[in-house]
N, C-alpha and C positions, 0 to 999 in steps of 0.2 A: 687580603693583600698577600701576594706571593712572597715567599722568603727570598732574600737576596742570595746570590751565589755564594756558597761557602758557609752559609748560616743554616742552623737547624730550624725547622719550622716550629712555631710555638704550639704547645699543647692546648687543645681546646676542651672545655668542659671541666668536670670536677677532677682536680688533681689530688684530692685528699681521700680517695676511696681506700677502704681498708684492704689489705692484701688478702687474696683468696686463701681459703683454708686448704689444707693438704687434700682433704677428700674432694673438694671442688675441683682442684687441679687434676686429681686422678680421674674424676668423672670426665673432664674435658679430654684427657689423654685417651680414655676408653672410647669416647664418642668419635674421636678423630676430627679432622678439619671441617667436616660438614655439620658438626653438632648433632642434634637429636636424630637427624635423618640418616646419619652414617651407620654403616654396619659396625657394631661394637667390636673393638679390638681387645687384645690381651694386655695392652699397656695398662699400667696402674694396678690397683688391687683387684682381687676377684669381686669384692663387693661393689667397687666402682663399675666394673664391667656389668654386673647384674643390674645396677641402677640405669646404666646406659641402655641395656636390653629393654628394660621397662619403658624408658622414655621413647625408645624407637617404636615399641608396640603401640604406644598411645599417641604417636605423632599424627596430626590430622591429615598429612599427605603421605600416603603409603604405609600407614600403620595397619595393625590388625583390626578388621571390622568388628570382631567380637569384643576385643579389649576396649575399643573406642566406645562401645555401647554401655559399658559397665559403669556403675557408680558405687558409693559406699554400701548402699542397701543391697544391691544385687550380688556383691562380692561376699557379704557377711555369711550366707549359708555355706559357701565354699570354704571359708575359714574354719567353721565348725567341723566340717567334714575332714579337712586336712589335719586338724588337731586330733581328732579321733583316730585317724590313720597312724599318726605318730604314736599314740598310746597303744594301738594294736600291735605295731611292730616291736615295741618295747616289751609288752606283756607276752608275746610269743617268742621273744628272744632272737628275732631276725634283725641283728644289728647291721648286717650288710644293707638291707633295704632301708634301715633307719636313716642313712645318709640322704637318700633320695626323698624320703618323707619330710625330713627336717628342711631340705631345700624347698620343697613345695610349701611348707609352712612359712619359711622366710620370705618366699615370693609373695605371700599374702600381705605381709607387712610392707614390703617394697611397693606393692600395688597401692595400698592405702596412702603411703608416703607420696607417691606420684600424684594421686588424686588430690591430696591436700596441697601439694606444691602448685598444681594447676589452678587451684582456687585462691592461691596467695595466702594460705593459712600457715603452713610450716613445711619443712622438708625432712628427709631422712636424718640428716645431721641433728636437727632440732629434737626429733624423737629420741635418738640415741643419747643426746645430752640430757634430756629430761629424765630418762630412766636411770642414767648414771647418777645424776643428782639425787634422785629418789633413793637409790640403793645406799648411797653415802649417808643421806639423812636418816634412813631407817635403820642403819647399823652403827649407832654411836659407839657400841662396844668394840667395833673394829677400827673405825676412822676417827673417833674422838676420845678414846681411852676410857670410856665408861665400862664398868664391870657388870657382867651378868653371870648368874650362878650356873645355868645350864641351858640346853636347847629349849626347854619348856619356858623358862624365864624370858628367853629371847623372843619366842613366839608371842608371849603376852606383851612384851615391850613393842613388838611390831604392830600388834592390833591397837595398842594404846596410841602409838604414833599415827596410825591411820585415822583413828577417831579424832585426835586433836587437829589433824590437817583438815578434816571435813567438818569439824565443829558440829558433829551430829548430836541430836537430842536423845536418840534411842540407841541401845546396844545393837539393835537389829538393822539400823540404817546402813545403807551401802552394800547390802547383800543383793547381788544382781538378780533380778527377776527372770533373766534369760538363762540362768544356770539350769542344767538338768534337774528334774524334781528331786531325785535322791540326793544329789550333791547340795542342792539348796536347803533341803531339810537338815542335813548334817551341819551345814554352816550356821543355820539359824539356831540349832541346838547348842553349838559351840559358843556362839555369842551369848546366849542366855546363861550358859554354864559359867561364863566369866564373871557374872555378877551374883553367882550362888544359886541360880535356879537350875538344879540338876539332881539326879539320883547319885547317892554316894558310891554305889557299886553296881555291877551288872545284874546281880540277882533280883533286885526290885524291878528292873526293867523286864526281866523274864516274866515276873508275876503280872506286870502291866500288859504284856503281850497276851497272856492267858486270859486276862480280863477282857481285852479287846476282841479276842476270838469269841468269847461268850456273847459279847454285845453284837458282834456280826451275825452269830447264829440266830439270836433273837430277831434281828432285823430281817434275816432271810426267811424266817418262819412267818413273819407278818407280810412279806412279799412286796413291800413298797420300795421302789427303785432308789429314790433319793436317800432315805436312811441307810440303805444297803451301801450305797456309794460312799456316804459319809463315814460309816464304820470301817469300810475297807480302807479308806484313806487314813483313818486313825491307826489301824493295824500296821499299815506300811510305815507310817511315821514312827511308831514304836519300834518296829524292826530296824529302822535306820538308827534309832537311839541306841539299841543294843549293839549294833555294829560299831558305833562311835565309842561306847563304853569298853568294847573289846579292842579298841585301837585298830579297827578295820575300816577301810573305805568302802561304803556300800556300792558305789559304782563298780569298783574293781572286783569285788566278790561276786556281784551279779553277772558281770561280763564273764568271769570264770565259770559260773554256773551255766551261762548260755553256751559257752564253748563245750562244756561237758555234755549238755543235752544234745547239741548238734552232733558231736562225735558219736554218741551212743545211738542216736536216731538213725544216722547214716548206716550204722551196722545193722540196725533193724531192717532198713530198706534193702540192704544187700542180702539179707537172709531169705528174701523172697516170700515171707509170710504175709497172709492177708486176712487173718481172723484176729479179733481182739485177744484171744487166749494165746495164740501162737506169737503174736507181736509182743505180748507181755513176757513170754518165755524168752524170746530173742533179746528183749531189753535186759532181763536179768542175766542172760548169758554175756551180754556186753559189759555189764557191771562186774561180773566175775572175772572176765578177761582183763579188765583194767586193774583189778586188785592184784591179780597174779603178776602183771607187768610191773606194778609198783614194788612188789616184794623182791623182784630180781636184783 
């Protein structure tokens, strides 16, 4: 029935809907009047604009064909790559490039949030709320007045909190199998150390490495591939253990060694040498040059 002249029409539907969140309003502002299909504007927050860009890329009508083909599984390898690029820029001190790399990594999170939203699972706000809640819960020393002695005690409290939340039966539960092997080895060792399964000092670990080298040499003399591989793995695991006892991250120090090798080998290539002896001499020259530069 049409409203009489001078009367406001009655509202139809649910009149008790909760007011939209600030971020939802900002997203609408960034999308403009056409919603997901609009060109994202600079209205609202930069994050709202980024979410609007992502929604536009994934829109079935006029979105990006490549983005529309992606799912959680196909995006995952890109996330790993972007995370390593962030690490690379930090370790090389390129903090100008870091802004771009952090943006690329943030876009991965936004992509996952859009995929989840399309499935009716959750949205970016829910992800942000969940991590904020977790940080508050895991830091009772900051948000609930609980006292901790130092950073080490805080780390232990953090791990204890994780274990309680997961109700795990083993100290090793929850260590992701998808971690790089060196990182996962270090994390497994840290978990075992929390319940007392650890060397007291680095020196016994050095002795263990020497023992593993001897066992690897024996396996190599026998010439059977499977035992050689097993002993090689034990040796690497012990080297990770030594790095942990020295408070070094094995992934970081190995990346540094990789960069050093690459830097020196490029100098060998530039020397134009082509025999094993001359390449070895060029390598030693590259080492000497680096030492002289460090002394300046």
